[in-house]
C-alpha positions in Angstrom: 0.0 0.0 0.0 1.3 3.4 -1.0 1.8 5.7 2.0 3.6 9.0 2.8 4.9 7.4 6.0 7.1 5.2 3.8 8.6 8.2 2.1 6.7 8.0 -1.1 5.7 11.1 -3.1 2.2 12.6 -2.4 -0.1 12.8 -5.4 -3.6 14.1 -5.6 -4.9 12.1 -8.5 -8.5 13.3 -8.7 -11.9 12.0 -9.8 -10.7 10.8 -13.3 -8.3 8.3 -11.8 -11.1 6.9 -9.6 -13.5 6.6 -12.6 -10.8 4.7 -14.5 -10.2 2.3 -11.6 -13.9 1.7 -11.1 -14.1 0.7 -14.8 -11.0 -1.6 -14.9 -11.0 -3.2 -11.4 -13.4 -5.4 -9.5 -13.9 -7.2 -6.2 -14.1 -4.1 -4.1 -13.8 -3.7 -0.3 -15.5 -0.4 0.9 -14.6 0.9 4.3 -14.2 4.1 6.4 -12.9 5.2 9.7 -13.7 3.8 13.2 -16.7 5.2 15.0 -18.5 5.9 11.7 -21.0 8.8 11.3 -23.2 10.1 8.6 -20.6 11.0 6.0 -18.7 7.7 6.3 -21.8 5.5 6.3 -23.8 7.5 3.7 -20.8 7.6 1.3 -20.2 3.9 1.6 -23.8 3.1 0.8 -23.7 5.4 -2.2 -20.4 4.0 -3.5 -21.7 0.4 -3.1 -24.7 1.4 -5.2 -22.5 3.0 -7.8 -20.4 -0.1 -8.2 -23.5 -2.3 -8.3 -24.9 -0.2 -11.1 -21.5 -0.6 -12.9 -21.9 -4.4 -12.6 -19.1 -4.7 -10.0 -18.8 -6.9 -6.9 -18.3 -5.2 -3.6 -18.6 -5.6 0.2 -18.8 -3.0 2.9 -16.8 -3.7 6.1 -16.3 -1.4 9.0 -14.5 -1.7 12.4 -17.6 -0.6 14.2 -21.3 -1.2 13.7 -23.6 1.2 11.9 -24.9 3.7 14.6 -28.6 3.2 15.4 -29.6 6.6 14.1 -28.3 5.6 10.6 -29.8 2.2 10.4 -32.8 3.6 8.6 -30.7 4.2 5.5 -31.4 1.5 2.8 -28.5 -1.0 2.6 -27.0 -0.2 6.0 -27.7 -3.8 7.0 -25.1 -4.9 4.5 -22.2 -3.3 6.4 -20.3 -6.2 7.9 -17.7 -6.4 10.7 -15.4 -8.6 8.6 -15.1 -9.8 5.0 -17.5 -12.7 4.4 -15.7 -16.0 3.9 -14.8 -16.9 0.3 -15.2 -13.4 -1.1 -12.0 -12.2 -2.8 -10.8 -8.6 -2.4 -8.8 -7.0 -5.1 -9.4 -3.3 -4.6 -10.0 -1.4 -1.3 -11.9 1.9 -1.3 -11.3 3.9 1.9 -13.7 6.8 2.4 -13.6 9.7 4.8 -10.4 8.4 6.5 -7.4 10.7 6.5 -5.0 8.1 8.1 -5.1 4.4 7.0 -4.8 3.1 10.5 -8.0 4.9 11.4 -9.8 2.1 9.6 -9.2 0.1 12.8 -9.4 -3.7 12.4 -10.0 -3.3 8.6 -6.5 -1.8 8.2 -5.0 -5.3 7.9 -7.2 -5.9 4.9 -5.9 -2.6 3.3 -2.4 -3.9 3.7 -3.3 -7.1 2.0 -5.3 -5.4 -0.9 -3.6 -5.3 -4.3 -4.8 -1.7 -4.9 -6.1 1.0 -2.6 -8.3 4.0 -3.5 -8.3 6.8 -1.0 -11.3 9.2 -1.2 -11.4 12.0 1.4 -12.0 15.6 2.2 -9.7 16.1 5.3 -6.8 18.5 5.0 -4.8 16.1 7.1 -5.1 13.2 4.7 -1.8 11.2 4.4 -2.3 10.2 0.7 -1.8 6.5 1.6 -3.6 5.1 -1.5 -2.5 4.0 -5.0 -5.0 6.6 -6.0 -5.7 9.6 -3.8 -8.7 11.8 -4.5 -8.6 14.4 -1.8 -10.7 17.6 -1.8 -10.2 19.6 1.4 -12.6 22.3 0.2 -15.5 19.9 -0.2 -18.1 19.9 2.5 -18.0 16.1 2.7 -17.1 12.9 1.0 -20.9 12.7 0.3 -20.7 15.8 -1.9 -17.7 14.3 -3.7 -19.5 11.1 -4.4 -22.5 13.0 -5.8 -20.2 14.7 -8.3 -18.7 11.3 -9.1 -22.1 9.9 -10.0 -22.9 12.9 -12.1 -19.6 12.5 -14.0 -20.2 8.8 -14.5 -23.7 9.5 -15.8 -25.2 7.1 -13.3 -28.9 7.7 -12.4 -29.5 8.9 -8.9 -32.1 6.7 -7.3 -34.0 7.4 -4.1 -31.8 5.3 -1.9 -28.6 6.9 -3.1 -30.1 10.3 -2.7 -31.0 9.6 1.0 -27.6 8.2 1.7 -25.7 11.2 0.2 -28.1 13.8 1.8 -27.5 12.1 5.2 -23.7 12.3 4.5 -23.8 16.0 3.7 -26.3 17.1 6.4 -24.3 15.5 9.2 -20.8 16.6 8.1 -22.0 20.2 7.7 -23.8 20.3 11.0 -27.1 20.7 9.3 -25.5 23.3 6.9 -24.2 25.4 9.8 -20.5 24.7 9.6 -18.0 26.8 7.6 -17.5 23.9 5.1 -21.0 24.6 3.7 -20.9 26.3 0.3 -23.3 27.5 -2.4 -22.4 24.2 -4.2 -23.3 22.2 -1.1 -26.8 23.7 -1.1 -27.2 23.1 -4.8 -26.2 19.4 -4.4 -28.6 19.0 -1.5 -31.4 20.5 -3.6 -30.7 18.0 -6.4 -30.7 15.1 -3.9 -34.1 16.3 -2.6 -35.3 16.4 -6.2 -34.2 12.8 -6.6 -36.1 11.6 -3.6 -34.2 12.4 -0.4 -36.7 13.4 2.3 -35.0 16.1 4.5 -37.7 16.0 7.2 -37.5 12.2 7.6 -33.7 12.2 7.5 -33.5 14.9 10.1 -35.9 13.1 12.4 -34.1 9.7 12.1 -30.7 11.2 12.7 -31.4 13.8 15.3 -34.7 13.3 16.9 -35.3 9.6 17.6 -33.3 9.4 20.9 -33.5 6.6 23.3 -33.8 7.1 27.0 -30.2 5.9 27.5 -29.1 8.4 24.9 -30.5 11.3 26.9 -29.4 10.0 30.2 -25.8 9.5 29.0 -25.8 13.0 27.6 -26.9 14.2 31.1 -24.0 12.2 32.7 -21.5 13.6 30.3 -22.8 17.2 30.9 -22.0 16.7 34.6 -18.3 16.5 33.7 -18.4 19.8 31.8 -15.5 22.0 32.7 -14.6 25.5 31.4 -11.0 26.7 31.6 -8.5 29.2 30.1 -10.6 32.2 31.0 -13.7 30.7 29.4 -12.0 30.0 26.1 -11.8 26.2 26.5 -14.6 23.8 27.4 -14.5 20.0 27.7 -16.5 17.1 28.9 -16.2 13.3 29.1 -18.1 10.1 28.7 -16.8 7.0 30.4 -17.4 3.2 30.0 -18.7 3.2 33.6 -21.5 5.6 32.5 -22.4 3.1 29.7 -22.5 0.2 32.2 -24.8 2.2 34.5 -27.3 2.6 31.6 -26.8 -1.1 30.6 -25.9 -0.2 27.0 -22.8 -0.8 24.8 -22.9 2.2 22.6 -25.0 5.2 21.6 -24.6 7.9 19.0 -22.5 10.7 20.6 -21.9 12.9 17.5 -23.9 15.8 18.9 -22.4 15.7 22.4 -19.5 18.1 21.5 -22.0 20.7 20.3 -22.9 21.5 24.0 -19.4 22.7 25.1 -19.0 24.2 21.7 -22.1 26.3 22.1 -21.0 28.1 25.3 -20.5 31.8 24.8 -16.8 32.7 24.6 -15.5 29.2 24.0 -12.9 29.0 21.2 -12.1 25.3 21.5 -14.3 22.5 22.7 -13.1 18.9 23.4 -15.1 15.8 24.0 -13.4 12.7 25.5 -15.1 9.3 25.0 -13.7 6.2 26.7 -14.2 3.5 24.1 -12.3 0.7 25.8 -11.3 1.1 29.5 -9.5 -2.3 29.5 -7.3 -1.4 26.4 -7.2 2.2 27.5 -8.4 3.9 24.2 -10.0 7.3 24.2 -11.7 8.9 21.3 -11.1 12.7 21.3 -13.2 15.1 19.3 -12.2 18.8 18.8 -14.2 21.8 17.6 -13.0 25.3 17.1 -14.8 28.6 16.6 -12.3 29.4 14.0 -9.4 31.1 15.9 -7.6 27.9 16.6 -6.6 25.2 14.1 -7.7 22.0 15.9 -6.4 19.8 13.0 -2.9 20.7 14.1 -3.6 19.7 17.7 -5.2 16.4 16.7 -2.3 15.6 14.3 0.1 15.7 17.3 -1.8 12.6 18.6 -1.9 10.8 15.3 -5.3 12.1 14.3 -6.5 14.9 12.0 -9.5 16.4 10.2 -10.2 20.0 9.5 -9.1 23.4 11.0 -12.5 23.7 12.8 -13.3 20.0 13.4 -10.9 17.2 14.1 -10.4 14.0 16.1 -7.9 11.5 17.3 -7.6 8.2 19.1 -5.6 8.5 22.3 -4.0 5.3 23.8 -3.8 5.7 27.5 -6.0 6.5 30.5 -8.8 9.0 30.3 -7.0 11.2 32.8 -3.8 10.9 30.8 -5.8 12.0 27.7 -7.2 15.0 29.5 -3.8 16.1 30.8 -1.9 15.8 27.5 -4.6 16.9 25.1 -5.7 19.9 27.2 -2.1 21.0 27.6 -1.8 21.2 23.8 -5.1 23.1 23.5 -4.0 25.6 26.2 -0.7 26.0 24.4 -2.5 26.8 21.2 -4.6 29.3 23.1 -1.5 31.0 24.4 -1.4 29.5 27.9 1.4 27.5 29.5 4.0 28.8 27.1 
């Protein structure tokens, strides 16, 4: 697998190379990053349908299960946890994943694949594929895949439209984030015209919360802390909180919006303990625009965008708080 960490030259190949590979290659593995959200799941479902329409064979495999609030998307039940036995993989497509290792357990399959196609919109992408189509100015991978279908001349069906609309609406924070452009709205309009139901998609993703969802949010909010003269806010969710509610996982994509929404906060951080035995902490960052959180996340092996990024910290929750918050404070001009 081609990767900058091995000292190979970076190359942004673009959509044409992807179209060529889709035409000449077969037996595709489609995957995305750990802890998938709307853009990664929606993009995978749409790419799967594109390949299906091209007469290609493909499987979708992710490290983590599809979040409950995205299971309404047609085809989501086809996302597996491992490659089904007897199915060959010749070409891997990695979506919305700036660092190959962020594919989690699927990373081993990427190393074994003969050819890797890397499609992403994160400025921190490491160009690890044999083909790298990276557009940091795009709102989402979903928007990129929409443009791909248009270039291929593939008809947009209702299921594809719903998947791509979900991808775009989640990665733009319901069209509120700075990555939202005029083109993003035009694409969303075309998806609605092709059958995406914005009201239904919004309700399914954002409004159908379970009782444990709300209780866990309440527990996390009790950890809310504001520091650095009100410029930094952070909160945490522990595995013990999950155990108290008797659940394994819930969608936490919106949790970071609460510290982010506090007046005067420039950087918000959300720590989620995903495995207390193996000591792995998922860390999400949001910035009001004054601080580039992608640079902070990259110091811990993660990445993303200047205003939204994340990383996987290996160590204790307290260790993550100490080290990550020290870097945030340094970026804010404290502790120098």
